[in-house]
N, C-alpha and C positions, 0 to 999 in steps of 0.2 A: 504494500500500500504506500502510495506517495503522500507524504504529509502535506505537500503544497495544495493538494486537491481538497483538503478538509478546511475550507475557508468560511463556512456558514456556521454561526453559533446557533445551537438548538437547545431546547429544553424538553426532556421527556417527562410527561405527567401521567399520574394514575388517579382514577376516580375512586374516592373514598367516601364511605357513608358513615354518618354519625347521628346520634340522637340528641335532641334538645331535652332540657329538663321536663318538658311537657310530653315527651315520647314521640315527637315528630321526627321523621327521618330527613336528614339534610345531606345532599350530595355536593361534593366540591372536588375540583381538580387540584392536586398538590404536586409540586415538583419533586421528581425522584433525583434527577441530576441534570447538569447541563454539560455540553461537550461541543467539540467542533465536528462538522460533518460535510460530506459532499452530497448536495441535494440536486437531483436531476429529474426533470419531468420526462415521463415516458410516453404516455398517451393522453389524449383529451377528447371529450365529446360533449355535445350539447343535446339536451332533450327538452321536450315540451311537456311539462307536468303541471296539471291543475291550472291550465291557462297561463303558465309562467315558464320562461326559459330558465333552465338550470344547467350549469356547466360542471363537468366532473373532470378532474385531472389526476392521473396516477403518477406517483413519484417513486423513485428509488433513492433511498437515503443510505449512505455508507458511513459507518463509524468504526472506531476501534472497538474491540470486543469488550462487552459488558454483560454480565449475567443478570438474569432477573427481568428482562424486558418481555412483556406479554403482548398478545394481539389486542387486548382490551385497553392498552395504553394509547396515548396520543403524543404527537410532537407539535411544538410551537416553534416556528423558525424565527430568524431575526427580523423578519418583516411582519410578524404577527399573524401569519397564516397558520391555520390549524389543519394538521394532517392526521387522519385516523389510521392507525397501524392495522394492516391486514395480515402480514406474516413477517416473521423474523428468521433469517437464514444465516447460519454460521458457515462462512465461505470455506470450502474444502474441509470443514470439520476440525480445523487446527486451532481455534480459539484466538485468532489474530484480528479478524474483522467481521462485522455484521453487515448484511444487506437487509434493509428494512423496506418492505413494499407498503406504500401508503396510498390513501385516497383523500383528495381534497374536494369538497363540494363547494363550488362558488355560486352564490345566489345573487 
């Protein structure tokens, strides 16, 4: 992996649920960690849903290996865009880098 390609600062977030004193469930996204990554758009498409145009962009995010990232997590990049993680792949199974496939829905 070439370190020069990891030029985008990202935050990995996880959805956590907690209860208020009244017993109400509150969901919030909390930062797991931040790191540098290579964020590249792969494909994009536009669809017409409920009389509105919705654009969807699939991204490939490459980072140094970190354990514990799940498909239920999300990524916030340095431009404030939210990327929902779809899969996490350990490249060659060597524990050196991760390729994370994400989907961004632009409304």
